Backbone as CSV, one residue per row, in Angstrom:
resi,resn,N_x,N_y,N_z,CA_x,CA_y,CA_z,C_x,C_y,C_z
1,UNK,43.009,130.455,111.880,43.551,130.557,110.533,44.984,131.136,110.584
2,UNK,45.176,132.122,111.508,46.481,132.740,111.627,47.524,131.726,112.084
3,UNK,47.109,130.828,113.003,48.015,129.790,113.516,48.424,128.838,112.388
4,UNK,47.522,128.509,111.493,47.824,127.618,110.374,48.838,128.282,109.436
5,UNK,48.694,129.577,109.204,49.625,130.275,108.313,51.018,130.311,108.915
6,UNK,51.119,130.530,110.235,52.429,130.546,110.889,53.065,129.162,110.838
7,UNK,52.271,128.129,111.135,52.792,126.766,111.070,53.236,126.399,109.655
8,UNK,52.445,126.819,108.687,52.802,126.539,107.298,54.096,127.259,106.926
9,UNK,54.275,128.492,107.380,55.495,129.233,107.096,56.709,128.582,107.737
10,UNK,56.555,128.086,108.924,57.685,127.402,109.608,58.026,126.114,108.885
11,UNK,57.018,125.372,108.502,57.259,124.115,107.759,57.937,124.415,106.435
12,UNK,57.469,125.439,105.742,58.085,125.799,104.455,59.541,126.202,104.646
13,UNK,59.810,126.957,105.691,61.179,127.389,105.961,62.078,126.170,106.272
14,UNK,61.598,125.264,107.107,62.382,124.088,107.450,62.650,123.229,106.202
15,UNK,61.630,123.024,105.395,61.814,122.270,104.157,62.791,122.952,103.208
16,UNK,62.675,124.273,103.118,63.571,125.015,102.251,65.003,124.905,102.701
17,UNK,65.265,125.042,103.989,66.638,124.912,104.513,67.155,123.498,104.359
18,UNK,66.287,122.518,104.546,66.660,121.112,104.347,67.099,120.876,102.931
19,UNK,66.335,121.422,101.998,66.663,121.248,100.580,67.986,121.910,100.222
20,UNK,68.224,123.071,100.789,69.487,123.792,100.502,70.671,122.970,100.995
21,UNK,70.618,122.476,102.193,71.754,121.756,102.750,71.833,120.324,102.280
22,UNK,70.716,119.694,101.948,70.730,118.307,101.488,71.332,118.194,100.114
23,UNK,71.166,119.222,99.301,71.637,119.134,97.920,72.870,119.968,97.667
24,UNK,73.512,120.443,98.724,74.728,121.225,98.576,75.839,120.245,98.153
25,UNK,76.542,120.595,97.122,77.592,119.706,96.644,78.744,119.708,97.626
26,UNK,79.378,118.559,97.821,80.491,118.483,98.752,81.683,119.270,98.230
27,UNK,82.549,119.683,99.131,83.728,120.422,98.726,84.533,119.558,97.750
28,UNK,84.943,120.185,96.702,85.735,119.423,95.679,87.194,119.671,95.916
29,UNK,87.950,118.599,95.750,89.385,118.687,95.879,89.935,119.200,94.550
30,UNK,90.737,120.241,94.629,91.413,120.702,93.419,92.686,119.892,93.330
31,UNK,92.727,119.011,92.395,93.858,118.106,92.289,95.136,118.900,92.101
32,UNK,96.092,118.597,92.974,97.380,119.233,92.912,98.165,118.613,91.758
33,UNK,98.638,119.420,90.872,99.393,118.899,89.734,100.905,118.986,90.025
34,UNK,101.251,118.544,91.202,102.643,118.595,91.617,103.349,117.285,91.293
35,UNK,104.558,117.161,91.727,105.342,115.960,91.423,104.856,114.753,92.237
36,UNK,105.179,113.584,91.694,104.924,112.335,92.390,106.170,111.904,93.118
37,UNK,105.955,111.282,94.249,107.042,110.757,95.068,106.792,109.280,95.312
38,UNK,107.733,108.417,94.907,107.609,106.972,95.042,108.067,106.561,96.444
39,UNK,107.228,105.768,97.095,107.579,105.245,98.432,108.556,104.107,98.241
40,UNK,109.620,104.077,99.081,110.661,103.063,98.985,110.201,101.680,99.432
41,UNK,109.146,101.641,100.244,108.700,100.375,100.785,109.384,99.985,102.084
42,UNK,110.308,100.823,102.495,111.082,100.546,103.709,110.847,101.681,104.697
43,UNK,110.561,101.335,105.944,110.341,102.365,106.957,108.936,102.928,106.897
44,UNK,108.705,103.960,107.658,107.379,104.571,107.771,106.963,105.224,106.449
45,UNK,105.742,104.956,106.031,105.261,105.566,104.789,104.805,107.014,104.988
46,UNK,104.943,107.549,106.186,104.646,108.940,106.413,105.923,109.762,106.664
47,UNK,107.072,109.105,106.540,108.367,109.812,106.691,108.837,110.276,105.318
48,UNK,108.945,111.584,105.113,109.378,112.098,103.802,110.707,111.550,103.303
49,UNK,111.573,111.146,104.222,112.881,110.608,103.821,112.761,109.291,103.079
50,UNK,111.589,108.651,103.154,111.391,107.349,102.490,110.744,107.451,101.121
51,UNK,110.801,108.621,100.526,110.234,108.887,99.202,111.314,109.394,98.265
52,UNK,111.146,109.058,96.971,112.036,109.515,95.909,111.204,110.181,94.838
53,UNK,111.612,111.328,94.366,110.925,112.035,93.301,110.974,111.232,92.003
54,UNK,109.820,111.134,91.329,109.761,110.434,90.043,109.205,111.369,88.975
55,UNK,109.580,111.143,87.762,109.073,111.925,86.638,107.743,111.344,86.204
56,UNK,106.724,112.166,86.111,105.415,111.720,85.629,104.683,110.851,86.637
57,UNK,103.708,110.144,86.135,102.879,109.272,86.924,103.651,107.988,87.239
58,UNK,103.694,107.567,88.495,104.477,106.366,88.844,103.845,105.067,88.419
59,UNK,102.600,105.089,87.924,101.964,103.877,87.391,101.562,102.882,88.458
60,UNK,101.177,103.350,89.590,100.704,102.450,90.657,99.349,101.887,90.316
61,UNK,99.131,100.614,90.688,97.856,99.984,90.427,97.569,98.978,91.500
62,UNK,96.623,99.295,92.358,96.266,98.336,93.413,95.479,99.000,94.526
63,UNK,95.320,98.257,95.611,94.497,98.719,96.719,95.081,98.379,98.087
64,UNK,96.317,97.879,98.125,96.804,97.356,99.407,97.772,98.260,100.180
65,UNK,98.813,98.705,99.547,99.883,99.442,100.262,100.245,100.695,99.520
66,UNK,100.867,101.624,100.228,101.307,102.877,99.645,102.323,102.630,98.539
67,UNK,102.088,103.274,97.420,103.010,103.190,96.294,103.683,104.543,96.054
68,UNK,102.867,105.609,96.046,103.384,106.931,95.776,102.403,107.980,96.318
69,UNK,102.890,109.205,96.424,102.039,110.313,96.795,102.305,111.453,95.832
70,UNK,101.359,112.349,95.747,101.514,113.574,94.959,101.534,114.710,95.954
71,UNK,102.656,115.420,96.005,102.831,116.480,96.981,103.920,117.427,96.531
72,UNK,103.878,118.670,97.019,104.946,119.591,96.698,106.217,119.201,97.442
73,UNK,107.323,119.706,97.008,108.590,119.469,97.712,108.563,120.230,99.012
74,UNK,109.238,119.703,100.010,109.355,120.407,101.280,110.501,121.412,101.201
75,UNK,110.916,121.942,102.322,112.052,122.865,102.317,113.298,122.127,101.859
76,UNK,113.312,120.823,101.995,114.363,119.975,101.408,113.807,119.518,100.041
77,UNK,114.331,120.030,98.950,113.759,119.699,97.633,113.826,118.213,97.272
78,UNK,114.548,117.412,98.046,114.619,115.992,97.769,113.584,115.169,98.523
79,UNK,112.673,115.855,99.233,111.674,115.179,100.029,110.330,115.869,99.838
80,UNK,109.237,115.096,99.900,107.888,115.697,99.769,107.493,116.382,101.073
81,UNK,106.582,117.343,100.945,105.980,117.977,102.080,104.723,117.171,102.445
82,UNK,104.757,116.491,103.598,103.649,115.655,104.013,102.926,116.363,105.161
83,UNK,101.784,116.916,104.835,100.964,117.590,105.841,100.319,116.542,106.766
84,UNK,99.829,116.974,107.926,99.137,116.023,108.796,97.933,115.364,108.123
85,UNK,97.199,116.137,107.292,96.056,115.541,106.587,96.506,114.486,105.580
86,UNK,97.588,114.771,104.846,98.133,113.821,103.889,98.645,112.570,104.637
87,UNK,99.339,112.785,105.751,99.846,111.648,106.535,98.693,110.755,106.992
88,UNK,97.569,111.317,107.359,96.399,110.513,107.752,95.862,109.725,106.585
89,UNK,95.791,110.354,105.402,95.334,109.630,104.224,96.295,108.510,103.865
90,UNK,97.582,108.747,103.971,98.580,107.701,103.683,98.369,106.517,104.657
91,UNK,98.284,106.817,105.925,98.123,105.775,106.955,96.862,104.968,106.716
92,UNK,95.791,105.616,106.279,94.501,104.949,106.095,94.287,104.389,104.695
93,UNK,95.309,104.498,103.837,95.182,104.070,102.430,93.974,104.759,101.786
94,UNK,93.820,106.030,102.086,92.683,106.834,101.628,93.051,107.511,100.306
95,UNK,92.454,107.084,99.213,92.750,107.634,97.897,91.740,108.701,97.450
96,UNK,90.827,109.066,98.348,89.721,109.949,97.976,90.130,111.322,97.468
97,UNK,91.249,111.827,97.892,91.678,113.140,97.451,92.575,113.102,96.207
98,UNK,92.951,111.933,95.788,93.754,111.785,94.575,95.257,111.992,94.758
99,UNK,95.683,112.151,96.012,97.119,112.394,96.220,97.851,111.204,96.843
100,UNK,97.157,110.115,97.057,97.749,108.872,97.548,97.488,107.804,96.518
101,UNK,98.515,107.087,96.102,98.370,106.011,95.141,98.803,104.710,95.789
102,UNK,98.071,103.667,95.539,98.333,102.364,96.169,98.719,101.337,95.127
103,UNK,99.264,100.248,95.597,99.561,99.079,94.755,99.244,97.831,95.535
104,UNK,99.231,96.718,94.818,98.992,95.448,95.476,100.250,95.073,96.296
105,UNK,100.093,94.497,97.415,101.223,94.215,98.320,102.268,93.301,97.683
106,UNK,101.914,92.482,96.718,102.879,91.584,96.063,103.795,92.314,95.099
107,UNK,103.505,93.595,94.801,104.325,94.324,93.792,105.596,94.913,94.373
108,UNK,105.686,95.037,95.681,106.906,95.615,96.279,107.828,94.553,96.745
């Protein structure tokens, strides 16, 4: 009987931990409300020199190529600060964090 209680306790603990981690909400991105930078369409889309500051939302709509990014200004106020993580999202057309905007390739 003692062995059954120990086994039951272990099973309950494993199930409890599984439930805690299985239903843990993923880390949420706090959307940066910084300026938008329009990509020129020329040169590397991870080079800050190829972006121009725009007022408001740039109005990108699509899924093919980089249109704009949302990022703080770098030490050069005329260029965005592109972190390695942001550069990876730009390269992969990853819009999951909300700081990369795409457009259809025919729009540029």
